[in-house]
N, C-alpha and C positions, 0 to 999 in steps of 0.2 A: 470729256470736256473739250473744249476748244482751244487751241493755245499756241502762239506764232512766240517763238523767238529767234529774237535779231544776234546772231551767232558769228563768232569770229573763233574756227577751229584750234585756231594756234593758243588760244587764251584759256587757261588753268578755269578760270573762272566762272566761262563761257560753257569747258567743257562737265565743267559739273552740274550747271543749274540746268543741262540738259540731261545727262544721267540722271537724276535727283525726280525727271517729269517720267523722261523712260522709268525709272523704274516703281512709279506713281499706276502706269498702265497710261502714259498717254504717250501720244505721234504726233510730236508737235509738226506746224508748219514752222522750219528752219530758213530762215532768209542770214543767206552770210551777207551781211553790211557793206560788208565792203566790198564786195563785186555787186551788188544790188542798193546800191543807198535809199532809206527812204528822204521822199521829197519834204519838200520843206513846211507844208501842211502835215502828213504824218506826224514828221517832227516833230511840231510844235503841236500840236492831237496827244501822239506820245507823253509832249512834257506835261502837259494840262493834265492829263489821266494820271501822271506822276506826283503832280502837286508841287515840283521839281522849277528852278529856274534854268536857263540853259547851262548858265554857267559850271551848274554844278550837275552837266552829264557833260562837260570836255574833261576831257584825261589832261587833266594839265602839264606830265611829266614826257609827254610827247612831245620830243625836241621843235616839230613844227607850231606847236602852241607855241613857244619859246620865240620863235622866225617868227609869227606872223604879232607878234607883242599883244597874246589876247587874257593875256594880266591887268589891259588898264582897261580901266574902267570906264571908258569912251564908249564902248561898243553896247548895241540895245542887244534887245531877245533877238529880234527879228536878223541882226546882222551877225551873230552867233549862230543862229538856227544857222544862215547861211553859210558858212564858216564848214558844219560839220558838214553841212549836202557836198558842199565842193571839195569837203578834205574829209571823207565817214574814217577816217581813220583816228581823228580827234572825238570820237563820241564812244564813250566809254560805256563796256555791255560788260556782261550780256544785256538785253532789256527781252522783258514777258511778259507776253499779255493773256491773260484767263479771262473766263467769263466773270472771275471775280475783282479784277483789277490788273493794273500792270505796275512795274518791281524794277527797277534798275536791281540785280541778282549780285553784288558784291555784299559779304559773299555769297557765291552761290545757294548757302540754304536758307537765306529770304524767298526764292520762290515759294516752298511752303506756305506763307503769308497769303497765297491767290490761290492755290491745291483745295 
């Protein structure tokens, strides 16, 4: 099975999802999204595949979220995606993509839904 994980090695949820993939015998493509963030089109596709609005993928506890005023409902989907592309620290993680689907794996055990 092919798999990709948008990963932050400092995040326990991300490390947990990666470990679950590896325990299942899967060697995923690991994208450290803070260093190589997805572009707007990729992020929009991931959101569509997860059936999730951009606002639900934002890390609302991140200080930058408050600094940029992202809780304000005035921001459109495209604008929120733009903020995440410009500031990948705002993207909640990990996002795992397999042939069976795409999930935000919080908690990490959610990854089992797409194995």
